[in-house]
MIRORO-549055 format. One line per field, with one value per atom (N, C-alpha, C, O): residue in three letters; atom name; x, y, z. Coordinates in pm, whole numbers, plus 50000, padded with zeros to 5 digits. Example, Ala and Ser with C-alpha at 12.3 -4.5 7.8 and 13.67 -1.06 7.14 Angstrom:
BEGIN
rest ala/ala/ala/ala/ser/ser/ser/ser
atom N/CA/C/O/N/CA/C/O
u 51319/51230/51320/51424/51285/51367/51290/51341
v 49431/49550/49670/49668/49775/49894/50003/50114
w 50780/50780/50780/50846/50708/50714/50787/50804
//
This chain:
BEGIN
rest unk/unk/unk/unk/unk/unk/unk/unk/unk/unk/unk/unk/unk/unk/unk/unk/unk/unk/unk/unk/unk/unk/unk/unk/unk/unk/unk/unk/unk/unk/unk/unk/unk/unk/unk/unk/unk/unk/unk/unk/unk/unk/unk/unk/unk/unk/unk/unk/unk/unk/unk/unk/unk/unk/unk/unk/unk/unk/unk/unk/unk/unk/unk/unk/unk/unk/unk/unk/unk/unk/unk/unk/unk/unk/unk/unk/unk/unk/unk/unk/unk/unk/unk/unk/unk/unk/unk/unk/unk/unk/unk/unk/unk/unk/unk/unk/unk/unk/unk/unk/unk/unk/unk/unk/unk/unk/unk/unk/unk/unk/unk/unk/unk/unk/unk/unk/unk/unk/unk/unk/unk/unk/unk/unk/unk/unk/unk/unk/unk/unk/unk/unk/unk/unk/unk/unk/unk/unk/unk/unk/unk/unk/unk/unk/unk/unk/unk/unk/unk/unk/unk/unk/unk/unk/unk/unk/unk/unk/unk/unk/unk/unk/unk/unk/unk/unk/unk/unk/unk/unk/unk/unk/unk/unk/unk/unk/unk/unk/unk/unk/unk/unk/unk/unk/unk/unk/unk/unk/unk/unk/unk/unk/unk/unk/unk/unk/unk/unk/unk/unk/unk/unk/unk/unk/unk/unk/unk/unk/unk/unk/unk/unk/unk/unk/unk/unk/unk/unk/unk/unk/unk/unk/unk/unk/unk/unk/unk/unk/unk/unk/unk/unk/unk/unk/unk/unk/unk/unk/unk/unk/unk/unk/unk/unk/unk/unk/unk/unk/unk/unk/unk/unk/unk/unk/unk/unk/unk/unk/unk/unk/unk/unk/unk/unk/unk/unk/unk/unk/unk/unk/unk/unk/unk/unk/unk/unk/unk/unk/unk/unk/unk/unk/unk/unk/unk/unk/unk/unk/unk/unk/unk/unk/unk/unk/unk/unk/unk/unk/unk/unk/unk/unk/unk/unk/unk/unk/unk/unk/unk/unk/unk/unk/unk/unk/unk/unk/unk/unk/unk/unk/unk/unk/unk/unk/unk/unk/unk/unk/unk/unk/unk/unk/unk/unk/unk/unk/unk/unk/unk/unk/unk/unk/unk/unk/unk/unk/unk/unk/unk/unk/unk/unk/unk/unk/unk/unk/unk/unk/unk/unk/unk/unk/unk/unk/unk/unk/unk/unk/unk/unk/unk/unk/unk/unk/unk/unk/unk/unk/unk/unk/unk/unk/unk/unk/unk/unk/unk/unk/unk/unk/unk/unk/unk/unk/unk/unk/unk/unk/unk/unk/unk/unk/unk/unk/unk/unk/unk/unk/unk/unk/unk/unk/unk/unk/unk/unk/unk/unk/unk/unk/unk/unk/unk/unk/unk/unk/unk/unk/unk/unk/unk/unk/unk/unk/unk/unk/unk/unk/unk/unk/unk/unk/unk/unk/unk/unk/unk/unk/unk/unk/unk/unk
atom N/CA/C/O/N/CA/C/O/N/CA/C/O/N/CA/C/O/N/CA/C/O/N/CA/C/O/N/CA/C/O/N/CA/C/O/N/CA/C/O/N/CA/C/O/N/CA/C/O/N/CA/C/O/N/CA/C/O/N/CA/C/O/N/CA/C/O/N/CA/C/O/N/CA/C/O/N/CA/C/O/N/CA/C/O/N/CA/C/O/N/CA/C/O/N/CA/C/O/N/CA/C/O/N/CA/C/O/N/CA/C/O/N/CA/C/O/N/CA/C/O/N/CA/C/O/N/CA/C/O/N/CA/C/O/N/CA/C/O/N/CA/C/O/N/CA/C/O/N/CA/C/O/N/CA/C/O/N/CA/C/O/N/CA/C/O/N/CA/C/O/N/CA/C/O/N/CA/C/O/N/CA/C/O/N/CA/C/O/N/CA/C/O/N/CA/C/O/N/CA/C/O/N/CA/C/O/N/CA/C/O/N/CA/C/O/N/CA/C/O/N/CA/C/O/N/CA/C/O/N/CA/C/O/N/CA/C/O/N/CA/C/O/N/CA/C/O/N/CA/C/O/N/CA/C/O/N/CA/C/O/N/CA/C/O/N/CA/C/O/N/CA/C/O/N/CA/C/O/N/CA/C/O/N/CA/C/O/N/CA/C/O/N/CA/C/O/N/CA/C/O/N/CA/C/O/N/CA/C/O/N/CA/C/O/N/CA/C/O/N/CA/C/O/N/CA/C/O/N/CA/C/O/N/CA/C/O/N/CA/C/O/N/CA/C/O/N/CA/C/O/N/CA/C/O/N/CA/C/O/N/CA/C/O/N/CA/C/O/N/CA/C/O/N/CA/C/O/N/CA/C/O/N/CA/C/O/N/CA/C/O/N/CA/C/O/N/CA/C/O/N/CA/C/O/N/CA/C/O/N/CA/C/O/N/CA/C/O/N/CA/C/O/N/CA/C/O/N/CA/C/O/N/CA/C/O/N/CA/C/O/N/CA/C/O/N/CA/C/O/N/CA/C/O/N/CA/C/O/N/CA/C/O/N/CA/C/O/N/CA/C/O/N/CA/C/O/N/CA/C/O/N/CA/C/O/N/CA/C/O/N/CA/C/O/N/CA/C/O/N/CA/C/O/N/CA/C/O
u 62687/62772/62715/62595/62799/62756/62717/62765/62632/62589/62705/62779/62721/62834/62801/62892/62675/62639/62637/62642/62630/62622/62763/62859/62776/62907/62958/63079/62867/62910/62974/63072/62920/62977/63115/63206/63131/63261/63363/63477/63321/63411/63451/63568/63355/63388/63486/63577/63469/63562/63702/63801/63711/63842/63909/64029/63831/63887/63931/64030/63859/63899/64034/64119/64052/64180/64292/64405/64262/64364/64403/64521/64306/64338/64430/64524/64402/64489/64630/64728/64642/64775/64852/64973/64783/64850/64864/64924/64812/64824/64970/65009/65050/65191/65270/65366/65233/65309/65270/65351/65148/65103/65045/64991/65054/64995/64846/64804/64766/64624/64604/64673/64513/64493/64433/64442/64372/64311/64416/64384/64541/64648/64715/64806/64672/64737/64677/64562/64756/64709/64603/64513/64615/64516/64377/64278/64370/64241/64179/64062/64260/64209/64162/64059/64238/64200/64069/63981/64054/63932/63809/63707/63819/63704/63670/63553/63772/63749/63685/63593/63733/63679/63534/63450/63504/63366/63272/63156/63320/63234/63210/63102/63310/63297/63204/63146/63189/63108/62981/62939/62921/62795/62686/62699/62580/62466/62403/62374/62381/62321/62176/62123/62115/61976/61964/61853/62076/62071/62020/62035/61957/61909/62026/62029/62120/62235/62362/62395/62431/62555/62670/62714/62719/62820/62949/63010/62993/63117/63107/63203/62990/62972/62978/63038/62917/62920/63061/63104/63131/63267/63359/63439/63348/63428/63395/63485/63268/63228/63284/63331/63280/63335/63485/63536/63557/63701/63734/63829/63655/63678/63652/63727/63546/63516/63625/63661/63678/63787/63913/63981/63944/64060/64043/64139/63922/63894/63917/63974/63873/63895/64045/64090/64121/64266/64330/64412/64294/64353/64321/64409/64195/64157/64232/64280/64244/64312/64459/64514/64523/64665/64682/64773/64593/64604/64584/64656/64485/64459/64574/64608/64633/64746/64865/64930/64893/65006/64981/65073/64857/64826/64843/64900/64796/64811/64957/65003/65030/65172/65250/65335/65220/65290/65255/65339/65131/65089/65147/65188/65150/65187/65322/65358/65396/65527/65621/65623/65697/65789/65894/65958/65911/66009/66117/66169/66150/66248/66179/66061/66253/66199/66110/66148/65993/65900/65891/65914/65856/65836/65702/65620/65681/65558/65440/65332/65459/65351/65310/65191/65410/65378/65307/65213/65354/65290/65146/65058/65122/64986/64898/64781/64954/64879/64838/64734/64918/64884/64755/64679/64730/64609/64499/64396/64519/64413/64406/64301/64515/64517/64603/64686/64579/64661/64715/64646/64837/64896/64846/64820/64833/64789/64896/65016/64852/64943/64968/64877/65092/65125/65103/65125/65061/65030/65145/65122/65267/65377/65465/65575/65422/65504/65588/65571/65679/65764/65859/65917/65874/65969/65919/65998/65792/65739/65732/65682/65782/65774/65722/65758/65636/65578/65677/65640
v 09446/09361/09351/09335/09362/09355/09212/09115/09201/09069/08999/09060/08872/08796/08721/08680/08703/08620/08475/08444/08387/08246/08188/08235/08088/08024/07959/07956/07906/07843/07946/07917/08066/08172/08212/08236/08218/08250/08141/08170/08014/07904/07908/07887/07935/07945/08058/08045/08170/08282/08246/08281/08176/08132/08035/08044/07944/07848/07918/07878/08022/08099/08168/08171/08222/08286/08182/08212/08061/07955/07921/07897/07920/07895/08004/07974/08131/08240/08223/08246/08184/08168/08052/08061/07944/07826/07828/07737/07930/07938/07951/07902/08018/08038/07909/07888/07823/07699/07591/07504/07596/07496/07372/07284/07364/07250/07274/07389/07169/07187/07232/07183/07323/07377/07273/07288/07169/07065/06977/06901/06986/06907/06978/06923/07099/07176/07147/07103/07172/07153/07258/07231/07377/07482/07441/07466/07379/07334/07229/07237/07131/07025/07082/07040/07177/07237/07314/07300/07394/07473/07384/07408/07284/07196/07121/07106/07074/07002/07093/07051/07217/07310/07346/07351/07371/07408/07289/07307/07168/07050/07026/06983/07053/07031/07133/07105/07250/07357/07383/07498/07279/07295/07338/07322/07393/07433/07307/07212/07308/07193/07226/07328/07138/07161/07266/07305/07313/07416/07545/07572/07628/07756/07850/07920/07853/07943/07860/07806/07851/07773/07873/07916/07909/08014/07977/08063/07853/07812/07827/07866/07795/07806/07952/07983/08042/08184/08242/08326/08196/08244/08202/08282/08077/08029/08108/08145/08133/08207/08348/08398/08414/08549/08549/08636/08454/08446/08416/08471/08329/08296/08417/08442/08492/08612/08717/08786/08730/08824/08783/08867/08653/08603/08619/08650/08597/08617/08762/08789/08854/08996/09027/09103/08968/08988/08935/09004/08814/08754/08836/08859/08881/08963/09095/09140/09157/09286/09273/09360/09166/09145/09125/09181/09044/09019/09148/09174/09228/09354/09453/09529/09453/09542/09507/09596/09378/09335/09373/09417/09357/09392/09543/09584/09624/09769/09810/09899/09745/09778/09746/09824/09633/09598/09693/09724/09741/09829/09969/10029/10022/10162/10182/10296/10077/10091/10168/10146/10257/10338/10253/10169/10273/10197/10290/10270/10389/10485/10598/10624/10663/10775/10724/10633/10783/10745/10859/10976/10822/10924/10993/10946/11103/11178/11095/11099/11020/10936/10827/10802/10764/10660/10718/10658/10834/10897/10937/10921/10987/11023/10898/10901/10789/10665/10606/10540/10628/10577/10637/10570/10762/10828/10832/10896/10765/10753/10867/10891/10937/11047/11010/10920/11082/11066/11202/11303/11203/11328/11359/11268/11488/11523/11486/11491/11449/11408/11529/11605/11543/11648/11594/11476/11679/11631/11559/11460/11604/11541/11458/11419/11430/11354/11448/11569/11394/11475/11559/11513/11684/11772/11823/11877/11808/11853/12005/12067/12064/12210/12238/12169/12339/12370/12423/12453
w 85380/85300/85158/85140/85061/84922/84885/84945/84786/84741/84672/84594/84701/84648/84520/84448/84489/84375/84418/84537/84322/84356/84375/84313/84461/84479/84351/84327/84269/84144/84051/83982/84049/83964/84014/83934/84146/84203/84170/84135/84182/84149/84001/83968/83913/83769/83743/83661/83813/83798/83844/83779/83958/84007/83909/83885/83855/83758/83630/83568/83590/83472/83497/83409/83617/83649/83652/83613/83699/83697/83553/83525/83463/83321/83267/83194/83302/83256/83310/83238/83437/83496/83434/83416/83401/83347/83196/83139/83130/82985/82943/82838/83025/82991/83002/82927/83096/83115/83015/82983/82965/82869/82935/82866/83067/83139/83160/83176/83159/83189/83334/83424/83355/83489/83583/83705/83528/83614/83681/83772/83636/83697/83814/83875/83847/83951/84088/84100/84191/84329/84363/84442/84305/84333/84285/84353/84169/84117/84209/84245/84247/84334/84468/84521/84523/84651/84640/84725/84534/84517/84504/84568/84420/84400/84528/84563/84598/84724/84828/84898/84839/84937/84905/84995/84779/84743/84761/84798/84735/84756/84905/84943/84988/85132/85196/85301/85136/85195/85115/85101/85062/84991/85088/85210/85034/85116/85174/85101/85303/85370/85405/85363/85483/85522/85632/85668/85686/85790/85731/85612/85817/85767/85743/85641/85834/85819/85828/85933/85720/85714/85711/85605/85830/85841/85768/85703/85776/85711/85560/85494/85505/85360/85317/85214/85394/85359/85376/85298/85479/85501/85387/85338/85343/85230/85104/85029/85082/84962/84965/84863/85079/85091/85066/84994/85124/85102/84957/84901/84895/84754/84665/84570/84695/84614/84631/84536/84752/84776/84700/84641/84701/84630/84479/84408/84430/84287/84248/84143/84332/84305/84300/84214/84390/84392/84264/84203/84223/84102/83977/83893/83965/83850/83850/83745/83966/83975/83939/83871/83983/83950/83800/83740/83740/83596/83517/83421/83556/83486/83508/83417/83627/83654/83566/83510/83553/83469/83323/83254/83277/83138/83115/83014/83208/83195/83204/83132/83294/83309/83182/83140/83120/82996/82883/82799/82880/82771/82785/82686/82907/82925/82993/83022/83018/83082/82990/82869/83049/82972/82902/82966/82775/82696/82644/82534/82722/82676/82599/82619/82515/82439/82326/82253/82313/82206/82105/82137/81985/81883/81908/81987/81841/81856/81807/81867/81699/81646/81746/81765/81810/81909/82030/82082/82075/82191/82160/82244/82041/82002/81991/82027/81941/81928/82062/82071/82167/82300/82353/82423/82320/82370/82266/82288/82153/82053/81953/81894/81934/81838/81718/81724/81607/81488/81448/81460/81401/81355/81215/81137/81182/81046/80944/80972/80826/80719/80627/80596/80585/80490/80350/80326/80255/80122/80053/79983/80069/79999/80089/80049/80206/80299/80383/80376/80462/80549/80464/80366/80507/80439/80306/80227/80279/80151/80148/80242/80043/80027/79888/79792/79876/79743/79644/79530
//
């Protein structure tokens, strides 16, 4: 099993994704039911004096998996918006998508000596 990092880092990542999701609505993310649920769940599954706290590790694994899902969805939407086909593009726009520039003619388009 891969290392999960600290539970606090996972919680901060989840809260960051909640902020990204609520940025469009304009409401503070702390007013959402998802925020209250996450904080309540992480507080309920704190590390105890037990040597092995299976419930705490299980919650952390599920939270890390959900964080990965939220990040992947956000990145997918961003890539889809950037590269989604918008109909026919000009040669300059197509070259710009892959980071190229077309050569410039000395007198502009249609210049003849």
